[in-house]
N, C-alpha and C positions, 0 to 999 in steps of 0.2 A: 566734710568729706576729705579735704586735704589732710587734716590731722589724722584721720583714720588710715589713709593710704600711707602716710609717712610712718606711722607707728608700725604698720604691717611690714613695710620694707625693712625697718630696723631689725626685725626679728628673723629676717631671711638669713640662711647660712652664707658665710663668706665663700665666694666662688673663686676657683682658680681659673683665671682667664688666659694665662700664658705660662708655658713651661718649656724651658730650653736647656738641653744638655750643654754644660760649659766645658768640662774636662775631667779626666781621671787623674787622681793624684796619688803619689806614693810617699808624700812627705809634705812639709809646709809649702805654702805658696801665697803670693800676694792676694789672690782671690779670697782667701780665708781671713784676710786682715783689713777688709774694706768697710767694716762696720755693719754689714748687712746681717740680720739675725739668721742663725743657722738652726736647722732642725735635723737631727741625726736619726736615721732609721736603722735599727739593729734587730737581729733575730737569728735563730739557728738556721743552718743551711736547709734550703727547701721548705721554708715556712711560708713561702709565697710573698716575700718582701717586694720583689720587682713587680709582680702582678698588682700588688696593692698600690705601689707608686704610680703605675700606669693607669689604673682605674681612678685613683684619686685626682690625678692631673687631667684625665680625659685624653691623654696622648698615647695611642697604641704604639708599643715598641720603644717608648722613651727610655725605660730601664730594661736591660736585656733579661729575658727569662729563659730558663732551661730546666730540663728534668735532671740535669747533672748538677749535684750540689757543688758549691765552691766556685761558681762562674765569676762572681764578683771578687776581684782580687786587688781593687784599688778603692780609694775614696772617690766615688762618682758624684760630681757636683751638678745640681740642676738649679737654675734660677727660676723662681716662681713669682709671677706677677711683678717682676722687677723690684720686689720688696723682701724676699726671703731666699735663702738657699736651702734646698733639701740635700742632705748628704747621705748617700746610700753606702752603708758600711759593709764590708765582707761578712758573710755569715759565719757563725761559729758552730762547733759540733762535729758532724761527720763529713766534712768536706773531703772529697776523694782526690786529694793532691798530696805531694810528698811532705814528709814530716818537717823538713826545713822550711818549706813554703808556708805550712800551717803556723810555724813559729813566727815567721816574718809577718804574716797577716795579723797574728795576735799582737805583736809589737806595734804594728801600725794602728790598730784599734785602740790599744792602751795609750799610745802617744797622743792620739787625737782627743780622746775623751778625758784622759786623766793627767796628762803631763804637759800638754800644750796650753797656751793662754786662751784657747777657744772654750766657750762654755755653752754648747748647744742645748736646746731642749731635746730630750731623748724619747723617741717613740720605740718602745720595746714590743716587738711583735711575737706573739705566741700562737700555737695551733689550738683553736677552740675545741676541737674534737679530742686531741691528745691531752690538753691541759698543760700547765707549766712543767717543763722537765727540770732535772737537776741543774743542767746548764743554764736554763732560763732563770731559775731562782738564784743561782750563784751570780749571774750577771746583774740581776735586780739588786742583790745585796751590795755589790760593789758600787753600783750607781747611787744607791741610797747613801752609802757611807761617804761618797764624794759630794753629796749635796745636790745632785742633779735634779732638774725638774723633769719628771717622768710621766709619760702617758703610756698606758698598757693597752695594746690592741689584741683582742681575741679574734684572730683571723680565721677565714674559712668556716664561718659560722653556719653556712649553708649545709655543711656536712654533718652537723649535729641534728639528730632526730628531734622533731618538734616536741615529742613527749618527754625528751630528756633535757630540753633546753634550759629550763629554770634551774634544775638540779645541777647541771653542768656549770652554769654561770655562777651559781652559789659556791660550788667547789673551787672554781677559779678565784673568786673573790676572797675566799678564806685563805688561800695560799698566797695570793698577791698582797693582801693587806690593804692599807688605806690609800690606795692609788686609784685614780680614775681609770675605769676599764671601758673601752669602746668595742662593742660587738660589730664585726666587720665582715662583709662578703664582697669580693670583687665581682663574683658572678651575679649576685642579686642586687648589687649596688647598695647594700645595707650599711649604714654607718658613715657614708661618705660626707654628708653635710656636717655631722657632729665632729668628725675627725678634721675636716678642713677648717672648721671654726677653731678647734683646739690648737692646730699648728700655725695658723695664720694670725691669731690674736697677738697683740703687742701688750706685754705686761707693763 
């Protein structure tokens, strides 16, 4: 009986037991250099990135959400289980902010992901209903070329009609290529266990 219980527990999803906002950064900081594994969350503006982080951590309001694209304008750092950092990156695409600010955010993202010494696992969030946009695919290509470990999340899967689900996921997989794709819904709590396992595991 002990053996059965132990085996069962080993198969349980990794759980997020604590999540704390640390700070927002606009450049390098000692917090990024303390050896704790980093997981970066990136996606186009208004793809539901903040809602995903809130639902995944179970902390309402941890990451700020808004109907106005472009709210996140820093690298927002969250400490998870005292073992990982989640790094919430600014959204890309149609952020309703000035051109100069868009360029500054692009430079910040590029520095963190491709020019700094940091090498985070990257969670690329796409809209499951819309599918990968040109911006999504361009971002994916740059991440691939730089050798990043990538997890693709098809977010807002609850908005896809059940009759279209399999075909839509097939289309997404064909465009994304050989990357792990996790179907996710903050509303229905779908994919939470799978995504937490993926981002918290230590390679």
